[in-house]
N, C-alpha and C positions, 0 to 999 in steps of 0.2 A: 384574240386571245385567248384563250382558253381564261377557263373559271380558276384553274387553280394559280394563272400568271395575275387572274384578276384579284384574288385574292391574297397575292406577295402585296400590291400593289396598294392596297389593303390597310394588312398587317402594318407595315410599317409608314404608314401616312404620316403620324409624331414624329419617324424621321429626315424628314425632307422641307425638314425650317428651308427658308430663303437666306441667305449668308444675312448678316446684320455688320462686320465688317469691312471698312473701307475700302474703295475699291483698289486693288496692290495686281500690274502696277498703274499710277496713274491714268494712262491708255486705254484701260480697261473700257471694252462697249459690249454689251450685252451680257447672255449669260459665260457663266464656267464650265466648261465642260463635264463635271457633272450633274450642276443641272441642267444643259443642252441635250444630253443622253438621254437624261430620264423625260420629258415629254416630249422627244422625241419617237421616243418606247412607244407611249402609249399616245400620240399622236398618228407613227406612221404603223406600229402594229406588229414588226416587221417577225417572220415567222423563221424562229431561232431553234436550233437539236438544246439547246439548254435555258432553263429557267433564270431570267435578272431578276438579282436580289435588288432592287427599288430603293439607295439608301443612299443621303447626300452625306456623304463620309464628311470629307469638311468642313461641312454649316456643322455635324451632329458636336464633332471632339472641338472649335470653334467656337459657335455659338457656345457654349458648356463648358466653356474656359476649361479646357483641357480635362475636366476629371473624371470618372470613371463613370462608362454608362452601364450597370447591369441592366439594364432595361431591355435595351438592344442586346444584351449578349444573350436575354432572356430568348426574346423574342425568334434571334437565330435559330438559338437552340431547340424550335418548337418548329422546326421545317424538319419535311422530311428529309429524313437527313442518309436515304435512296435514293435520290435523287441527283441532279447534272443542271447545275448552277452557273450564273459566270458577275462579277459584282464589277465595274468604274469607280478608280480610285484616283483623286492627285492629288491629296493631303500627304506630306512624308512619311506618315506612317500610319496610315488606311493601308492593313483593318486591324484593331487593336485584336479586336477581336474574334475567335475561334469559330470558323463558317464551318458550314457542311464540310464535307473529307471529298467531297469530288465537286470543288469549284477551282472556274479559271480566275485569279485576279489581273485583272488587265490595271497594272501601276503606273501612275506617271511618279509621284517621290521616290519608291523601290526601296524606302526603308527596312521594309516587312515585303521585302518577294522573299520567294521561293522557286523551287523546280515548277509549280504551278503557275508560275507567275508571264507575265507579261509588257513586258517595255512598252509603254505609249510617253510618245511627246509633249514636256509640261509646255503646254503652251496658251495663249488664250486668242481675242481678234489679230490682226493682222495690226503693226505700227500705225496708226495713222496718216495720213499726210499734208496731216497739219501738222504732225511732230517734223517730218523730214524734210516738207518743201523748201528747206533757210539755211540744212543741210551741206557742208563743203567737204567732198569726199578725198580734200588730196591730203594725201595722207601723207603726217610729220611724223607720225609717232609711229616704233616697228607694233610696240602693242602697248596694249592699258589694258588694265584693273582698276574700278570703280566698284569697291564691296565692303562688306565688312570679315573678320573676321571669324566666320563663325565654323571653322573647326581648325584643325588641329595643323591640315597642309596647307590652308591658306595662311596659317602663321608662319609655315616652312617659307612660302614660296616668296614670300616679303623679306623678314630677314634674306634668303637668297638672295633675291633680286633687286631689291630695293634701290639698291646703286647704279644696276647697269644703265650705259645711256642708250635712252633710242625706247626705252620700256617708263611705264605713266603709271604711277600709283597715288592713287586716292583713299585711302582709306578711312572708310565714315562709319557711328555706328547705325545697327540695322536698328530699321523703325517700320510695323505695320505702315505711317504715315509719309507719303513718301512728296516730299513736294514736288511742283511740276516745275519749278528750275532747275531740284537736283539728276529731275527725269534729263530732264529737257541739256546738261551738261553730257551725263552718261551717255545719253545720244552722240551729243556734238564730239566727242572724246574717242568713242565710238568708232566711229563714222570718219577720224581721222586717222583711223589706223589700221595697219596691212594686218594685224592680229587678236584677238582680242581674248585674252587668256580667262577661262569657260574653269578655276577650280571648282570643290564638291564644298556646299558648306554641309550644313542639318546631312541631309541626302545627296545621296550620292552625284546627283545632277539637277539643273536646275533650265530655266526657262535663258536664262545668258546666251546660252548654244545658239537656240530659234533666234530669239533678238538678233545676235549678232549677224548671221545670213542675211536677216535683213537688211544688212548696214553696209553693207558691200566689204564685206573683213572675214578671212576668216579661222574662226571655232579651235581653239586651243585646248580641250577637255583635260583636266588633271585629276587627277583622282588615286586610289586604291582599289578603286573597282566600279566597271563600267556602264552604266546604264544606256541600251543600246535601242531607241524603236527600231522595230522594221529590220533588222538584225540580217534577214532574209533577203528583204529584196533592196537594202540599200550597202553597197560598198562604204558604209561610213568613211574610211582613210581615204578616200575622193573627192571625201567637200571638212576634212577635220582633220586637225593633228592631235596623236595622245599624245602627253606627254605621264610615264610615271613616278611612282613619290621617289626612286632614287634614279629619276633621269632631271629634276629640278634645274642641279648646277652648271648645265650646260643648255637652255632654254635656249638662252637668245642663239646659241652656237646652231640649235636646233630649227629654229624660224630663219634666219639667214639662212642658212644651205637653203632653205625650200622656196625664199623670195629671189633668191639668187639665178632661180632654174623657171624648168617653165611649169612645175608643182602647181606653183602658187598660185598662176593667170588658170589651171586646171582644174583648181578647185575653186576658185571663185566663181568659173563656166557651169561647171555640174551643178553648185548649190542656188544659181537661175532657174536653171533646167531641171530639175526637181521638187524645189521646194512647196510648190502645190498641190503636187501630187502625193505627198507626204505629210504635212505639218501643217493642216488649216484644220479645223475643228470639224469643219462637216467630214472632209477625209477621213479624217481620228474616225469618227464612227462609224461612217463605211467600211474601212477596215476590224473593227469588231470585230464589227457584225460577221463580218468575212469568215474568218478568222473562227468563233463561236460556231458557223458551220461546216467548219473543215470536218 
């Protein structure tokens, strides 16, 4: 690690507070991606063509209750503006601040994505076996959705499809405190669904896509904007079904067309083939470093 990178770690030290919110979702073990990447960078000191901006964006925003952070912006403006940087952000709205002009943004949430942004998966650790060992994977639902109405697309989906046979909806109020029994219910219902509906929420994507893949179901990504990690390496159509806003009326027909063909089993097989090579935390870190050095 050269002197300027060491300087950046010192400069942004106060913006790397540990998270103080409850584990979300409850199966979370270890660090979130932002903290894990920062620790990796400090311990391994990988050689990169760009300087890393070592900020824990989610902790900054959530621990400070989403109030403006003028000192963070002031610190970012103090950087050498002609250098090349990169940042890693999981919070839906990161980065809120103006960054140096030659900064690549690796973003999970995607609300602040632009032409200099690279989508990364919204994942934690894999769902532990203790949550999975008693699940039944017998498919009793064509599709299901358990969640809150955090975006008009979710509201429209529910209005259009709530009475469709074979599609199970459970609408709940959003809360950062998810009781273990509610999580287990989500896992149970999802595992018994051929498809899990993954409509966008506040951000264009969510961890639901990647949870679905671990539950032997095919994700159905419903959005007005598709935020797809590693799209130059993955044929997302081979692991997912995409539904645009104007296609929601035909949702059950699209799903039935898939399940009554070879395509459904091919998608499940492809998910199992590629998941560990693209959607685990360690792989995400490796791919970020690799792309920074391209």
